[in-house]
C-alpha angles and dihedrals in degrees: 000000000000114000093247098047090092093060108100117235095245090052092049090050092050092047091049094050103038115017127076100176145003088255091056090051091051091049091050092049090050090053091045093051091045096052133165089022128078129246126201123228088243093055092049090048091053094046094048095037090232140131119283094224091050092049091049089053091050092048092050090051090052091049090050090050091052093244097110136028135200119250135185095279105020141315132321137188113268098234123205132142095263095047092047094054095044093046090051088058093043093049091048092049091047091049096045102032104023096153092050092050093046091047090049092052094046096045098044107126092215092054093045092051092045092050091049093050092045089057089064098042111125114236135186104256090220094058121090 
């Protein structure tokens, strides 16, 4: 069996449409599990052992995708019926078939192409 065969179709569709990296998925799952409360970028960084700038980028991507929203003290999961059902499936797949989900995210041709093109994006050297 191929490593990604255990990833259900609805989870693959969600990952393809909404998730750019394993780190972004982990940030989203933290927000989803912590609902209705808010989490700061610093707290997520500590819990995931990641880089603050990277976590901020992931959070902004989730806000742009409509999966998270900013609050008074941090970020929170943008809860609605559709997101709740899909995230239940995603969380279950990530818990039960973590390697398959990670492999799917890493090997997705769309993500690989997007990461490659982002590496060549011209940026203003004065911007963060």
